[in-house]
N, C-alpha and C positions, 0 to 999 in steps of 0.2 A: 036796620042798624048799619052804620057806616063801616067800611073796611077798617078804618083806624080804630073804631070802637071794638069791633070783633076781635082784632088782634090783641088789643089791650086787655080785654076781659080774659082771653085765653091764658095769657101769661100769668095774670093774677091768680087764676085758678090753679096753675101749677104751683105757685108759691104756697097756696093753701094746703099743700099736701102734708105738712108736718104736724105732729102732735106729741103729747106727753102724758104724764101720769100713768094710770093703769092701761092706757091705750098705746098701741104701737103704731108709729108712723111708717115703719119699714114696710116696703112693698110698692106695688104699682097703683096709681090713682088716676081718675079722670074727672073733669069737671069744668067749671067756668072760672077763669082767672080774672080778677078784677083789675081794672086800670082806670085812671081818671075818666069819668063820664061813660064807661062802657065795660064790656067783658068779652072774653074770647074762649073758645073751647081749647082745652089743654090736657095733656097727659104728663105724668111725672113718675119718677121712681126714686124712693129714698132707700139707701143701702145701710147695712149695719155699721159700716166704717165712716159714717157721717158724710158721705158723698151723695149727690143727687144729680139727676138730669131732668130736664123738662122740655117738652116739644109742643108747639102750636102749629096747626095746619089751617090754611085758608085759601080758597080759590086755587087749589092745586099747588100752592107754595107751602113750604115748611121751614121752621126755624127751630133748632135744637141747641141747648146749652147745658153745661154741667157746672158743678161747683161743690161747695161745702155747706152743710147746715148744722144748726145747733137747736136742740129742743130741750126746754126745761120748764117745769110747771105748766103754764099755759102759753108760754112765749116761744115762737118759732122765728129763727133768723136764717136768712138765705144769703149766701155770698157767692155770686155767680162769676164765672170766668168769661166775661163778655168779649175778650179778645179771641175766644175760640168758638164763637157761635157758628154752627154749620147751617147753611142755607141750601135749599133744593127747589128746583122748579120756578125760579123767580121770573115773574112776568115783567118785561121791560117797562110797561106802563105803571105797574104798581110797586116796583122794586123799592124805590126810595121810601114810600109810605110804609111798606111792610117792614123794611129793615129798621126804621125809626120805632115802629110799634114793638118789634121784637126786643130791641134794646131797652125800651121803656118797661116792658112787661117783665124782663128778666133781670132788671137792675137789682142789686142787693137791697134787701128790705127786712123789716121786722114786723111781726103782728101777733095778735092774740088768737089762740085756737080754742074753739068750743066744739065738743063732740056732740053730735045729734044721736048717733048710734056708734057701735064699735067700728063700723065700716063707713062712716060718713062724718065729715067735720066741716066747720066753716072757719075761715081765716079772715079776721078783720084787721086791716092795715091802713096806713095813710092813703093808699091807693083805692081802697074800697073793700067790699065783702066778696070773698071767693068761697065756693062750695065744691067739695070733692067727695067722691065715692070710690071705695077700694075696688079694684078689678080682680076678677078670678077668685072671689071668696064669697061664700054665702053669708047673708046677714043673720047673726045668731038670734036676733029678737023676733 
């Protein structure tokens, strides 16, 4: 998988972190974020106050961004503050590609959430399909 693809998938996975109905999206999640033609490992946190943050790590580099989310029915909307993306450990040779991937993966988006279990969901958006699993909680099934 290319660096571009890995970063893209990761951020989509972060977007997949939201859910509704009888399920709660609040908490920390990890998974694969979908981006066009690929996916990347991602972590995210959804807070009670409708704020979120997401982070992707690749080859010693990381990108983290926050924003606001809305979840209703089976629809999740993420509105990220891309002017405030925090980068760490940028490799001079990969910096441009990584920054582009982070911006693409963290762009504001909407998608449909389907729960597989109380602690696992998939997010289908224009960018692709992302899968997330809740961290630090036992699966009740």
